[in-house]
N, C-alpha and C positions, 0 to 999 in steps of 0.2 A: 504494500500500500504506500502511495506517495502523497505528500501534502502539496498545497498550492504553490509553495515556494519552489519545490523540486520541479513542478510542471513549468513554472515561469522560467527557471534556469535552463531547462532543456529546450524550451522555445527560443531563448536568447541564443543558445549555441547554434541555432539553425538559421540565423538571420544574416543579412547582408554585411553587418559590421564584422562578423566572424569570418566571412568569406572573402573579405577584402574589396567588396564593391563600394563605390563612393569614397575613394581614398582621400578626398579632400576634407572629410568630416571626422572629427575625433569625438566619439561618444562619451569619453570619460572626463572631459574638461569642465563639466558642470556649468557651462555658459549657456545663455539664451541665444543660440546661434540661429541665423536665418538660413533655411535649407529648402531644397526641393527633395521630396520623398516619393519614390516609386514603390508601389506595393500591390500585392495580389489580393483582390477583393472577392468575397463570396458573390455568386450571381446565379441567376436561373439558367437552365440549360437549353431553353428553347426560345425561338423568336416571337412566339405568340401563343395564344390559348389553343388547346387541342391536344391530340395524341401524337406521340413521337415514336417512330419505329426504332427499335433497339439495333437493328441491322444497319440502318442508314445514319444513325446519330454520330456526329463528330463534336466532341466537347470543345468549347471555345475558352477564351481567357478574358478576364476583366482586370486591366492593369492601370488603375487611376494614378494620378500624380497630385500631390498636395504640397503647397508652398506655405511656409510660415515659420514662426519661431519655436524652437524646441523648448518645452517646459521640462527642465531637468528633474528627474526623480519624482515625477508627479504620480505615476501609477505603475507599480512593479509589473514587468512583463509586457509593457506597452511603450511605444514611442508617442509622446503627447506633443501635438503641434497646435499652436495658437495662430490663427490668421490675422488677428489684430491685437496690438499691445498699446497701452497708454503710458506716457511719460518716457522714462529711460528704457530703451529696448533691451538693455543688458540686465536690468533689474526692474521689470515692469510692476506697477502697482495694481493694474486692472487689465484683464485680457478678455477676448471673446473669440467665437468661432473655434472652439476647442474640439480637436479630433484625437481620439485614442486609437492608435493603429497597433494591432498585435505584432510584437517583434518578429514572430515566425513568418509574418506576411510581408515584411519589408524586404525588397529586392535591391534597392540602391538608395543612398542618401548622398546628396551633393551640396556642398557649402555654397552659399550665395554671398559670401563675405566680400567679394570683389565686385562692387557696384559701379557701373558706369552710368552717369546721368543721361537720360534721354528726354528730349523735348517732346512732351505728349501730343503736341499739335502737328509737328513736322516729322516725328519719329527719328530725328537725327541724333546721333551720339554727341555728347558733350553739352546737352541742353542747357 
């Protein structure tokens, strides 16, 4: 019999951090880092209502991407991403758009630390 902590640790060993994907990201630094996360989501197996032939069925994938600030140590076994933060983004006082992504579902994490300003009206770099 295993407890919840053992399950969370085994899930952590199976994620992108352990596999070397997203090399620009350090999960152990405890910072509120701005990142892009790619992860495998649960999804239905058919395109619409009705019956599906087991002989013809080909399972697909659902690989969403989430952008936001990592909330360090928020929920064990999960990567918590906040889409909006108030005040200092390195130590926010208030957050919203909170997503808890199971670590076993994370396929890649990329740091967005190197920001290049873009003019939102012309989409030119250096805004």
